[in-house]
GUTINU-492468 format. One record per residue: x, y, z of N, C-alpha, C, O, CB in turn; residue in three letters. Coordinates in pm, whole numbers, plus 50000, padded with zeros to 5 digits. Each point is the difference from the previous one (the first is absolute). Glycine has a CB too. Example, Ala and Ser with C-alpha at 12.3 -4.5 7.8 and 13.67 -1.06 7.14 Angstrom:
GUTINU-492468
513194943150780499115011950000500905012050000501044999850066497074988550059ala501545022249803500825011950006499235010950073500515011150017500674982649768ser
END
This chain:
GUTINU-492468
734579274044684499765009750105498515000350029499194997549912502825016250020met497634989450190498595000850037499495013649959500665010150025499644973950167lys498525016549745499485012649951498595002050051499204990750001502235007749795met498275013750247498665003450042499775014749975500955007849995499044974050179ser498755022149808499695014049979500195007350132499274997550096499094997149718leu502615014250193500355006350126498915009450048499215005249921503184992950018ser497585004150193499025009350057500205013849941499045007349976500874979350237arg501345017149764500285013249942499305001849866499425010549973502794989650143arg497844989549800499375001249870498494999150007499305006149919502744984249981his497455002150197498564999650018499485013750039498975004549948501174971450119met500565031050025499585013250041500105009949885499145008649982501604986350251leu500345003749688500145008949884498874998049903499455009749948503004990050079arg497194987749946498924997049905498695005550051499215005549922501984974050004ala498565019250207498755004950055499935015249992498955005649970500964974750182met501225026349874500015014549998499765005549861499545011349985502004988550208ser498794992349703499805004749863498754994649937499815001549880502605000250099gly496704992050099498854993349942499135009449922499444996249896500614987750288ala499815028549863499135009449929500495002549860499215001949909500205008650307ala501924989649766500555002749867499734988749905500035002149879501725011650224ala497974974249948499824988649913498584998249954499714990949922502174998650192ser497205018949933498594997649973499635002749856499134993249945500395012550289ala501125004149703499615003649865500874993549896500904992350035498285028950052gly500584981849783500834994649892501445004450016500305009950066497724990149782pro502884992550091501425002850013500355013949952500915006350053499564969549918leu498805029149929500335013149946499835010950104500655010549989498654981549787leu499845005850325499775010150102501225002150088500045009550078497554984749918ser503404997249994501205001550081500885011449950500975003750066498944972049984leu499765029949835500865010449942500205011550097501085006050002498124987649772ala499785009650306500105011250092501074997850105500515009550059497104995249902ala502734982550064500994996850103501414999749944500964998550076497314988450044cys501885014549749501314998349938500785012950004499455010849975499634971449877ala502205016950177500885011549997500854999949876499774992149908500255008350339gly500965008349750500875001049883501374993950023500855000249911497945020350027asn501424974150183501324994550031500314988149911499134991649976500645016150259gln501444991549716500424988649918501244993650062500865006950054498195003949738gln501014976050199501164992950053501205002349909499894998349878498624984250228ser502615021349952501225002149924500954988350021500214995550113499515029449906gln500854970249872500914988650010501275003950072500655009949965498424980749823ala501295001750313501235002150075500574986350035499244990450014499955032050079lys502104976549922500554987250046499414996450135499815008650086502324995649788pro497584982950144499424995550126500985002850115501194997249987497494984949891ala500835023350234500895002750114500684987350048499454989149990499095030050076pro502644982649988500774988550045499564995250138500234988550036501695019649829ala497435000850213499594996450135498794990850003499474996149896501455025550181gly498664975050044498854991250017498745006849946499755011750025501324977850178gln498145002849722498775005149943498864990650035500194988050020501075023049792gln497554994650195498794992150019499135001449877499855010949945500264992250306glu499324985849706499194999949879498704992450029500034988650046502045012549807leu496805005350120498714993250017499454996449862500115007849905499435004750311thr499884975749775499574994349872498604994150018499814990750077502605004449854phe496635010449998498604995750012499584992249876500135004849887499365015250257met500004967949879499584991149891498594994950031499634998750117502784994649832asp496835003849947498644995050024499984984950027498934994250021500205024049833trp502044975550147500094985950036500854998550126500865008250029498904985149729glu499974996250316500924996050106501124992349932499804988649956498365010550225asp503005007049809501074994449916500854989650072500964994949943499085026549935ile499624975350246500884991850083500404986949933501144995650013497805014650185glu500144983549731500294987149936500125001249848499874990149928498924998650258asn501475023449766500135002449857501455002949962500805003850086496845005049910leu502704989449876501365003649956500365014550030501175003350017498614979649805pro499215025850183500265014050032500745001250133500895008450014497064998249858thr501684985350225500655000450131501464995849989500875005750067496934989550044asn502484994949805501394995849980500835011549944501145002250042498104974149919thr500185031149944500725011249941500215010950105501075006150005497954988749768val499985007750310500165009950106501134995950095500835008350037496734997549947val502474981650054501044995250090501385000849935500985003750064497354981250045gln501745011649762501275001049928500475014549991501195003050010498214976649858asn499635029450112500345014249995500595004650133501005007150003497164996749830phe501224992050277500495004150131501384994350030500835006550063496814994950016gln502604986249873501324994150020501075007549921501135001550046497784976249991ala500735027149846500955007249916500195014450048501095005749988498264979849819lys499575020450247500055013850048499585000450147498895004350031500615004649735tyr501374986750324499634999150141499715013450065499445000650110501954979249901pro498985031249922499715013250057498555004249978499575010450050502804995749913asn496864985749962498595003249975499134989950074500034988049971500535021949802val498674994850320499084991650075498625001049936499405010749999501934992350215lys498184985849733498724999849929498894995250093500114989450062501085006549720val497755011950228498794996050072498894998249897499685009349925501035003150287thr498714975749784498974996849902498625001350065499754994650107501844989849770val497545022850055498625001550045499074992549905499575005749900500965016950203asp499144964949925499054992849915498595004950027499585001050116501934978849880pro497765023449898498665005750015499054993149903499605006049900501365016350173thr498684965249952499174992549906498545004349996499284996249907502244985150131pro498035026550059498605004450002499895014949970500675008250062498804973850105gln499685021449737499685014049970501245008249971500155011250049497844986850095asp502914996249777501305006349976499875013849935500645009650044500354967749934tyr498185023749917499905012649926499585011450092500575010949994498864976349799glu499575010450291499525010550090501095004450096500195012050022497514978849960thr503024999650074501055003350097501165007249933500565009550056498774970550079lys501045015449745501105006749932499635014549969500815009050021499934969049882met498065024150047499595013749967500005008950123500425011649994498204979449819arg500895003550299499965007950122501405004350043500215011550035497704976450034ala503045002949928501375003050041500675009849905500655009550044499504968050059leu499695020249768500655008649901499415014050005500735009949995499734970249858val498215020950156499355013150002500325007750127500095012349997498084978349863ala502015002250252500305006650127501465004150011500385006750096497804980150009ala502645009249799501435003350006500784991250095501095003850044498315019349901gly500044965050088500674990950093500144986049940499644990250064499455023050129thr501424985849684500064987049935501194991750046500875004950071498005005149733pro501154977550153501214992050011501005005149897499675008349915499024971350168asp502525015449924501035004349905499804993749863500305006049898501284996950292asp497914984849810499704992949874498624993850014499684993950102502795001349852val496725006349942498684993949998499854991349875500455003849892498605015850236his500334969049887499494992849883498865008449945499255006150076501414970850015arg499195023649777498955008149939499394992749883500714993649922500465027450151ile497534979949915499284994249886500425007349874499905012249993498134981350153asn502454999249754500505006549878498925008349931500325009849933501294971450041asp497125014850040498925007549936499785013750064499385008749939499564969550001asp501545023950182499745012350071501215009250009499945010550065498364977250063tyr502805008649807501215008250007499735014149949500405009850063501004969749908val497915021649915499755013349942499195008750096500285011850016499804978249753arg498915004050294499145007850089500785005750118499745011350042498344974449892ala502885006850119500865005250105500985010449944500235010450061499554967850064tyr500785018849759501035008749944499465013849966500695010050020500464969849889ala497635020750040499455012849956499795009550116499965012149981498954976349829val500945006350311499835008450118501335004150062500015007950095497824980749947thr503285006349907501315003450054500334992950130500875004550074498885017149817gly499574967350137500194993250127501134989649998500324994250103497285009549939leu502994994149842501084990249989501315007049966500035009749925498334972850002leu502725012450130501325005549970500394996749856499654989449949501025008450293ala500035011249696500524997849865501294991850010500965004250064498015017549853asp501044966750019501164991250005501015002949889501084994149998497464988650104leu501135026449808500895002949889501395004850044500994996049938497005009549928met502135002850238501355003950043500864988150040501214999849973497865021750102pro500344968549989500754987950037500384992149875501124995049989497675004150232tyr500274999849685500254992549877501175006249923500864992949948496715000550041ile502445019850004501095007049930501314998950077501064997749942497265018249958lys501594985950232501224999450081500704986549988501224999349989497765017050169arg500214973049842500574986649999500194994649859500364988349981498575007750239asp500835012649681500234996449858499274987049963500554991449932501685020150078lys496544987550034499174988449967499615000749853499565010449952499574988250286ile501034990349693499764999749855498674993149968499734988850045502755010949915lys496725007249963498704994649959500144986549933499184991150023499985032149951arg501874975049943500144987849922500334987850087499924988749952500835025349856glu499624988150316500254988750090498724993950055500014989250060502155021350000asp496734996549917498714995550050499074996849884500245004349887500075009750321phe498644978549819498984997749898499325013449974499355005650089500284970049980phe500525029549810499635013949969498545003450030499745010750054502014988749772glu497254991850141498625003950030499755002150150499135007850039500164979649759pro501485005650285499855001950144500685012950043499425007950074500484967249961ile501315027049918500745012250035499245012549955499995010150070502184977249912tyr497215011949900499325011649942498605002250055499335009549960502004986849835asp498244995350295498645000750051499795012050092498875004850012501004970449971phe501195029750083499825009350111500265014749973499385008350067501224972950067phe500265022849773500295014249987498735008549984499104996649924503094997249975pro497785017350172498855009049995500515014350012500565003950103497904978549999tyr501335025449791500415014049996501485001850038500355009050076497294997549978gln503204984649892501435000950022500494994450131501195000350029498745019349831gly499154975150221500374994350129499754985049998499334994749911500125027150206lys501094971649983499894985450007499464996550140500794998850094501164997649739tyr496725002150181499394999450133499984986450068499694999350119498965019049803pro501664970950008499934986750061501024990849933500565003349895496994999950160ala502684985450007501074990949955499484985850001499494995350102502295020249988trp498344977549798499554986049991501164990650026501095001649944497135005049892ala501544983650250501004989750026499794987949911500954992849969499235015050266ala498584989949722499734988349919498645000449937499245009650017502264977650129gly498205002349782498734998949929499564985450000500824990949987499735029249868asn498164977950159499444986649993499184998949872498815003350000501134994550254ser500684997749635499284999349873498814990550008499974990750080502165014349800pro496894997550036498824991549991500114991249876500135004949888498465012450233arg501344969649900499994990249893498804990850019499175002150089503364999049888leu497384988849939498994989550018500664987850062501004994949950497685013649852leu500754986850307500404987250059499194989149933498785001249987501825009550236tyr500074978649732499354989449923499954986950078500994996150062499785014849728leu498104982550206499884986250046500324991249880499134996949919499115008850260asn503024990349809500444992449883499254986749988499704995549890502555015250128lys497464983150095499304987149998498625001549939499554991349924501745001350278ala498015018249832498665002249947500065002049848499144995049928500145015250292leu501714997149733500185001549856500224986349935499334996549903501655026550132phe499944969450019500364987249939498854990150004499804992649904502565011450162gln496874995750043498884990750012498865003249903499174991449972501455005550267asn499355015449711498975003949905500535001249858499325005149911499535006950274asn502374983449795500585000049866500295013949947499965002249879498844977050081gly501505030250129500275013849960501475003050024500544996950106497085010249948val503024999049847501415003450014500155012350089499495010649964501004979649809gln500185008950340500205011850085500965009749933500924995849930498654990550276pro500235026749815500855010149934501345001750070500305010750053497635001049873pro502874977750075501295000550065501045005949905500114995749885499284984350258leu501355029749904500945007049914501145005650083499835003450117498345002349723thr503004995350099501155006350066500055014949974500845007050056500404971649922asp497855026449937499995014249965498745006650055498914994449994502425000849798lys498855016950262498845007050053499045004249889498795000450021502615007650170tyr499144995249691499145004349889500184990649882500655003649902499485020450175asp499304963949931500124990549890499145004549881499165008850016501294972450149pro499735013049718499265004449882498524995950002499245004349913502894994249961pro497454993450223498594996150007499495002550142500535008750070499794973849748asn498705010250225499375001350131499295013650015500515009350062501244975350034trp497065016049842499185012050000498824998550095499784989350057500905015449707thr498575006150252498784999650083499034989449948499424992450078500865032249977trp499544974849813499104989949942500504985950026499214990950024500145025549798asp501974981750174500574986850031499674996250144499674988550029502195015349805asp498245005950256499724997450141498544996150020499704990650073502115025549992met497284991249871498574997050013499694986149947499244992450060500225032149919val501144972149906499764986849941500494988950093499334989850017500875020249753ala500984992050290500524990050093499114999050122499724989050049502615015449870ala497225007050132499165000150120498684992749976499484993450090501575028349978ala498414979449812498754992949969500194984850008499104992950045500205026249807gln501844976250107500254985550005500294995150142499784988350031501105013149737lys499615007750317500344996050137498805000750094499984993250102502335015049857leu496694999950007498865002250089499064988050000499624994949894500575029950065thr499434970950161499094988650014498935003350105500325004350111501534979549823lys496885014150029498885001350093500035013350074500015000150123499984975249903asp500025036149902500155013050066498875003450096500195008150091501054999249709pro497584986850182498875002850089499794989150104499015000250074499945012649741asp501964977650191499844988750089500515002650141500405011250034499794974549769gly499805003850278500425001050139501515001150014500505006250094497494980949970gln502745006949844501465000450006500555003049860500584991349935499454992250259arg499795028849762500405003549863501525000949985500735001950097497125010449878pro502594986349901501385002749962499955011349897499324998949899501454976850146val499955035149982499995011349910501325001249925501054995950049497345015850103phe501534994049729501195001749919500955010450054501214998649990497454994649816gly500785017550253500875010650048499285008650102498794999150018502435000849765leu499565008750283499445009550096500935012050010501224998749997497654982750132asp500525030249883500745012650012499575007250128499345010449994500854991549752phe500174992650369499555006150125500795012350036499565007850085499734970049990trp501865024349865500885011150033499525012649927499844999949878502114984350157asp497835026850039499505012349938500985006049900499635008849923499074995350283thr502554991449794500955004649900499604996349858500615004849905501154993250266gly497234993649814499534996449866499445012249928500045000549877499464976350203ile499975032949994499415011849935501055007349916499845001649879498515000750310glu502725002049876501075007249929500674991049898500325004349889500035010150312gln499884973149836500704990849910499234998149870500575000749892500424987650306thr497725009449813499214997649879499895012749915499974999249877498754983050244leu501235029349944499945012549923501285002449922499955002549879498515006950293leu502704989749895501245003049929500324989349897500645003049899500205009050303val498724975649821500254989649900499015000849885500184993649897500744991850284ser498035022749836498995001649895500215012649918499165003649918499244984150225ser502725019149880500315011849921499625013150065500175010549938499554975549867gly499775013850319499755012450073501315003150074500194996250115497244999449913val503455011149902501415000850041500195005350141500864995150073499705008349691glu498665006750275500195006050132499214992850109500195002850118500195019049769asp498754968950074499284992250099498725006850047499295006049921502864984550148gly497575008550060498725004450054499805015149985498895004549972501204976650189ile500985026649858499905014749996501015005749901501054994149974498175006250266tyr500455011249705500905006849907501205005750075499965001750122498105003749727ser503004997550078501225004750063499845013750065500745003350092500534983649741lys497765021050121499785012850066499144998550125499715009950068500515001449711asp499384976350251499264997450122498565004849999499395001250106502745000350008gly497325001249768498655005949995498964991149931498805001950022502315020149976lys499334968549920499044992049923499944985750052501014994050037499425020449762gln498354980350201499744986250043500004991249876498954997649940499695010150263phe502544987449759500154992849874499354986350002499754994249893502345018150071leu497634982350152499284987450007498625001249935499444990249951501805003950260met498215018249790498685002349941500095004249854498995004249942500185002250283ala502014992549713500125002649856499494987849923499714989650059502285025849979ser497924985949832499504988849919500864987650017499484989150022499615027449812thr502234985150157500904988650018499954994750143500064987950024501435021349798lys498384999950273499974995950139498764991950033500084989950069501235030249988gly497554984349893498754992650022500074986349937499574990150059499165031449947ile501824977849872500144987149932500894990550082499704988050010500015023449766asp501374993850281500894991650080499294994750124500124988250032501835025049884ala497324995450153499314995750121498864990349969499714991050078500895030850029met498754980149777498934990649963500594986349966499384989750027499235029549887gln502584980850027500634987149968500324992350129499984987750000500995022249789ser499314997350317500234993450129498694994750057499944988750049502045026349992leu496984993249953498694995550049499494988049921499344991350056500155032150015ala500814976249800499514989149915500534986350042499384989849971500485026549843asp501274983650252500554987150042499014992450088499874987849989502455021849999leu496994997650099498994993850086498625000749939499234990450006502155015450192ala498295005649742498625002549958499654993749865498844996449976501265024750152cys500884977649786499764994649865500574986049983499314990949954500715032449957lys501254975050126500684987249975499904990250116500224988049982501335024349871tyr498124992650266499844991550119501294992650038499964989050056497655008249882lys503545008950030501274993350031500625005350130501044995250044499335001449710val498975013250307500475006050125498805002950088498875000849952503165009349934ala498214991450241498945004250090499745014849981500905007349957499734974850210arg498165022649862499805014549999501035006550091500094996450118497435000849836pro503245012149995501165005350070499595007450126499215009549994502004992249789thr499324994250331499785007150124501305003050072500005003850117497784985349902asn503345009149911501335002950057500154993550137500365006650098499715015149775phe499664965450130500064992650126501214990950004500394994249899497125006750117ser503084998050103501144991150017499644985549979500894991549992500065024850167asp497754980449832499614986149981500504994549867500044987949982497965016250160ser502365004749765500584995349875501314992750026500294990049935498635029149942ala501854985950217501244993350036499714986350059500744990449975500345031850065ser497854976850037499614987050056499604990449891500364988250004498895023150205thr500014993649692499614991549887501224994549929500044988349962497875025050010leu503094995250011501224995549933500684989050082500424989849945499875032949950phe499824979450234500624990050087499264986749997500604989450015500225029050130arg497874982249837499184987949996500054992949865499434989249985499105021350184gln502144995549735500084994049867498775002449916499794992849902501684990250194gly497715027049939498745002649930500045013049921498965005949970499854981450207arg502405017149789500165012149922501164998249905501114996450041497955017650145leu500694988449687501044997949900501045010949996501194997249987497164990649883gly501215025050141500905011549991499585010350104498825002850017501584993049736met500575009850315499755010250102500895011949973501224998749995498134983950174leu500055029149815500735012549983500335005550138499095003250077499765001849702phe502424996050253500405004550133501435005149998500734997949903497694985650202ala501965023150002501365005350009501004989050034499634988950037499445033250034thr502184981549916501084991050038499914996150147500534989750041500925020749783met497864997850256499874997350141499354986750033500174994950110499725029249920gly499354970249875499364987150024500974988349987499704988950044498185020949871ser503284992550026500934989149970500444992550125499994987650002500785025349801thr499604994350300500514993350121498964990850062500324988850039501175030850001thr497274985149970498974991650061499654988149912499724989150052499385031050065ser500904981649752499734988749911501134989750008499744988049995498945027149852phe502544989650165501124990650014499874991950129500414988450006501075027449864arg497964990450230499824993350128498794990650000500064989150056501015030550054arg497824984749827498724993350018499604990549888499334990050025500025029550102asp501054983449749499514992049887500924988049979501125001449951497885019249940val500524967750147500784987749990499344989449913500644990249962500265014850263lys497824997049742499234989349935499985001049848499514990849934499115008450268asp501905011549741500025001049854501165008849957500555007850078496954989149912phe502865001749884501095007849942499495013849961498885001349951502244977749965asp499695031350106499585013649968501195008349953501154996350021496995002150148trp501555012849768501055008749948499405013949979498865002550038502354978049849asp499565028450051499515013549970500155002649851500844994049932499775014150300val498555001149718500005003649858499745015049987499485006150093499724970749841ala501155029149952499755014349980498515003249996499184991349973502985010349903pro497525010950150498635004749981499684999349851500875003249919499265011950285phe498674980849758499664999049858499975013749931499595010050059499084969449993pro501765020849826500135012649927498685003849931499364991649936503085003550029lys497175017650050498945005649917500655008849893500104996149884498225003250310arg502125012649846500775008649909501484999750039500884999349915497105015650048val502274985650167501364998850053499974989350109498964994150028501615030449920thr500594973150115500044990750113500415007650127500664994450088499924986349756arg499025031850165500295007950118499074996050115498964993849979501835025149876asn499604984750264499244996350119500295010250110500915008249987499154967249951tyr499165024150169500325007950118500484990850110499304990850040498995026649897glu502924985150112500514992550113499635006750131499355010450002502514981449856gly498555002050251499765005650133501345004950054500834992050042497174992650001ser502215028449956501285005850039500135000450152499035002250073500995011449717leu501194984350256500335001450141500715013450015501145001649958499064972950080val499125035250023500435013949994500135005950141499224996850090499665005749685val502125006150240500245006850127500205014949974500355004149890500684975050210tyr498745028850004500225014349990500615005150129499944993550104498145008949735cys502505009450152500505007250117499155012650012500115008949915502304982050060ile496755010250126499155012050013500845012650015501144999650048497084986350057pro501215025249855500705012950007500475003150142501075005750019497545002549789lys500584988150291500325003450138500754988850074500085000350123497915014249876asp502544975949929500784989450064501195006150076500655009249951498654974349868ala500975011250299501085005550081501384995749950500995007150021497464992950174lys501614988549740501304994549957499964996049853500144988249968500305003750266asn499385017849677499884996649858501264993849940499924991549912498455027050070pro502804985850066501234994549945500134985150032500374991949915500725030650106asp498604974050103500014985950037498914992449924500184988449963500725017550264ala497965000949750498944993849923500444996449860499704989249950498675023450185gly502354996749800500484997149865501054988950003500004991349912499545032450021trp501344976350164501004989450013499294986350009500454990249940501165025850176gln497314983649957499194988050019499384995649867500084988249963499445018750275phe499855002449690499354996549874501014996249892499764991049920498375024350140leu502994991649939501044996749903500514985850022500304992849905500355031550082asp499454971650140500434986350030498964989949951500384989349952500885019050249tyr497474994849809498954991049954500174996949851499694988949957498765020350217phe502035000449749500134997949855501444997149958500315000249881497745014750087thr502814982650126501364995549966499954985349961499004993250023502035023750136ser500044978249782500074985749968499914991650128499424989150000501985016149796asp499175000050310499984992850127498584998650054499594989250044502725019350006glu496935002449946498614999250042499164992149902499174991850040501095030050075gly499954980549755499234993049898500214985050001499114992449960501035027949904gly501034975250182500294985750006498984992950090499514989349965502955015449998lys497225001350150499054993950093498624999249937499354989650005501985019150190val498215002349747498675000249941499914990749878498984993449981500735030150101phe501354976149837499984991749881500074985250031499234992249944501845026349936gly499834977650207500164985750031498794994050069499724988249983502715015850034glu496855004050059498794995050067498765001149912498914995850041502115010750176thr499134999049663498875002449908498945008850064498814998949969501644978949924leu499995031050196499065009150066499485010249901498815003049996502384993950223phe499695008549701499665008349886501235001549913501094995750038497145016650093tyr501614993749752501135002149909500695013050039499365010650000499484976949812ile502455012050221500725012550031499995009349879500044995549886501424992150277pro498505025449863499955009649890501365002149935500085004949887498025006350227val502944985049953501335001049939500214987849911499874988750046501055024550153arg499394989149675500084989249902501024989350041499744988149986499615028149836lys501794988150228501054990450034499524990350107500304988149993501455028949948ser497524987950159499504991350107498924990649947499994988250034500535029650135ala498584987549749498934991749946500554988649915499574988650013498915031349989ala502474983349913500544989849909500884989850073500084988449959499855028549859asn500714987350289500914991050071499294991050100500424988650020501345028349950ala497194988050093499494993150119498614993949986499604992050085501795023550042phe497854988149770498674994149983500144987349918500055000449877498825022450137val501204966050055500194987249932499654988850096499905002050121501915007749732lys498004978350091499684988150079500854988449951500384999649883497255008650157leu502664982350047500714988049955499164992249898498785000950001502394997950221pro499494993749692499314992049898498984990750066500294993650101501755007549751ala496784998350089498964991150050499055006350099498974994150032502604987949931gly498765030150087499105006650095499015008849925500285005049891501514994550287glu497055002449882498925007849937499975014250058500285002250118498384976649845lys500985030749949499654998649859501244999549911500965007450020496905004550026pro502104979449858501154998349910500365012949929501185002949980498174973349989glu499645031649993500255012149923499995012550088499445010349962499534978549839his501655010350315500025011250094500675012349941499695011250041500354972450146val500875014649718500695011449939499065009149922500365011349967501674974650020lys496755009349981499055008549931499655012450083499695010549945499394969249938leu500985018950248499725011650085501035011049977499655011849997499304973150173phe502305011249813501055009849972499825005749859500105012149979501494975850176val498145003349749499855004449862498805009249981499965007949906501104970950021asp497965020250164498805008549990500245014250049499215008949971499414970750058ala502455022650044500205013050065499965012049904499395010150033501964977950134met499285011249714499945011749911498605003149947499785010849945502544983849992pro496744996150078498655002149947499045005250106498795000949974501634981049863ser500085021650281499145005050107499465013949965500745008649952500564978050216asn497425015449856499385013149981499175002950124499104992450035500855005149711arg500355013750320499335003050126499065011849992499835006149894502134984750220gly497435012350000499085011250012500635010250093500154997350119497814987949840ile502405026449990500565010350087499695013849942500805009250011501044975250065asn496985016849862499725012149925499085009850071499975011849963500374974849837phe498915009150300498955008650053500285004550143500794994050073497604994449779thr500935022650184500115005250136498964993850093500065002350121500825019049784asn498194971050041498904994950082499574986149954498814997349982500435026250060asn501734967749939499714986449954499074992850097499104992749957503135006749930thr497985002550240499214992650099498525003249988499174990949998502815009050156glu497685012949838498595003849989499404995349869498864995349997501585024550147arg500304981349747499504995349871499704985150004498994995549946502335022349939ala499554974650180499804985650010498764996750084499274990649968503215006150010arg497305010950127498824997850083498715001849920498984993950031502325013650168gln498755001049700498815002649919499784989449894498904994649989501435029650051ile500714972649883499774991249885499954985250033499284992549934501815024649933tyr499684978450233500144985650017498694993150040499724989249948502655014950117arg496815001450025498744993150030499104998449877499324989949987500825019350243pro499875000749682499184999149879500604990049901499284992249938499995031650094glu502054976449953500644990549909499794985750048499844990949918501875026650022leu498314980550190499784986650055498634994649961499834987949984501675017650206thr497525003349794498684995549955500084993949860499304990349970499625027650170lys501944987749775500194994349866500684986550010499634990749928500515032349974ala500854975850186500704987350016499084989350059500244988049983501905024750048phe496834991650039499034990550056498804997949910499004993950039501735012950187arg499394998449650498994997749896498675007050028498954995649952502134982650004cys498955032650121498785007450032499735011049899498845002949970501524992050270glu500695011449707499895010549898501144998249902500924992350025497965023950138val501074991049726501124999749905501115009150050499765009050081498674986249727ser502785002550144501125008950035499735014149953500385009750066501204971049921ala497775020749898499685013249947499085007750094500245011650031500034979549736lys498685002250279499085006450094500705003950129499805011050052498324975849849thr502695004150152500685002550127500965011749990499995008950086499794966949969ala501045024449842501075009949992499525013649951500425010350053501154971049905leu497565018849944499485012949954499175006750108499915012350006500094979349758glu499375000350322499185005550106500785007450107499445008650069499014973149886gly502835015150059500815006550106501125008749943500775005850076498704975150073val500625020049721501125007149937500135014450051501105004250036498594981549762lys499215021850205500095013850044500395001050147500815008450037497474997849792lys501154985350255500355000250141501494997150021500665006550081497004986249975gln502844997549871501414996450013500885011749957500955003550070498504972349890val500235030249926500845010949951499885012450088500955007650012498794983549756glu499105010950293499885010950098500904997250121500655009050053496964995649871asp502424982850118500854996450113501475002149967500785004350085497504979149988ala502115013549804501405001149961500505014550010501175002450028498534977849820leu499415029350128500415014150006499585006550132500085012250016499744989149735val499734990450344499705005150133498655006450015499755007150097502614996149928gly496744994449877498685006350007498934991050060498845003950012501805009449790ala499774974350236499014990750056500614992350113499324991650061499545006549719tyr
END
C-alpha cells in the first residue's frame, strides 16, 4: 500500500508543537485519568491509524499489516510513516489528545510515557483474552508492567550477538568461537580480546584491519549486565546511575581499553562505518543486532561469516533492541488497536517476521518454528538469536532516560576516544544524571 504522512497528521503535529518543546515528563499536565477498558472489537467497519518511525512499505511489517487487513476486512488500516523527528511528533500528538490508535514507541521511553498516564493500560485486554506469560519469552513479557498496568506491547526483539569474519580467523590461525549453544562453557571477554589482538593488523595504517568493533550503543547496557551490574545503567527505583558505580566504571573502562590500550578497535564513535569495515573484510568481529543479518546475507559474498554469542564476563546477558508498540490513552479505536497488536504477536504474524529474519517473534512457538535457514546458508548458527532471547535485559526503570542519556553519553564518548578515563567521565556527571532521573535537572 502507498503510505504518506497525511495532511491531517501534519496539522495535528504542528498544533501540538509547543507541548513537545520540553522534557517528556512535562507532558504530565496533559494527562487525564481515562483508562481504556477491554471490550470485544465491534463487528462494524472500523478505522485504525498506525504511526511508525519507518516507512514500512518494503518491510515485513507491511506484509503483516496487509495480512491483518485480509483477515479482518472490517478494519481499515491507515499507516503514517514518520521517519523524521518521530519523537517530537509523537509527543505532540499524544500530549494534544490527538494521537494515532497505535504508535511505535522507543522501549527506553515507555516508563516516561506511562508515568504521565498518557498510555492505555493493556492489562484488561491481556486478562480478557487469557494471554499466558509462559507463551512468551519471559524477560520480554516482564519488561513492561508498571504499577499493575501494562502500558506497551512488544512484537519482537533483535538480539545483539557478534558477527564473525570466519575467513579472517582462519587466515590468522585463530579458532573462531563457533558454537551451537548460546552459553558455552568458554568464550570469555579475555578470550575475545586475545583473539582480537591476533586479528588486528596495522591499526594506525592507511588500510587497517581491526579485531572487533562495538558501534552499537547497546554495548553500554550489555557490558554492564554481563559484568555483574544486574540492573544495568540505572537502578530499579530509577534514581541511581549504576554506570558510575565501581563495577560500572570498570566495565566501561574495559570497553575503552580495546582502542586505548590494546589497539584492537577504533576509538568508539558509534558509527555505521563499522558495518562497512565488516563488509570489506577488514573487521574480525562486529557487535550488532540481528537487524544486520539481512543486509550481510545480501552484501557479503567475498568471505565466510557467521554469528557467535557475546563474550562472558560474569554472565552472558545482553540488551536487545525491542520492537514495541503502544495504544495512547486518547486513541479513538483502542479495541481495534489491541486486535492489531495481538495479531502482530500471533503465530501467523510471527511467521512473517521470523522467516524473513526481521526480528525474533516474542511468542516462543513462532520463534522456534520459523527462525531458520536452509542448510548451507549464512549465518549457519542463526538459531543463536532465538537461544539468546531469555538472556535479554532491557532499560525500563526511569522516568527520564532520555535526559540522563543526553548528559552522560557525550562525556562517556570522551573515554571511548581515549581523551579521559571512564572514571573521570562518569563520576563527573553522576550527580547531574541522578538529578535528571528524579526530575531536578
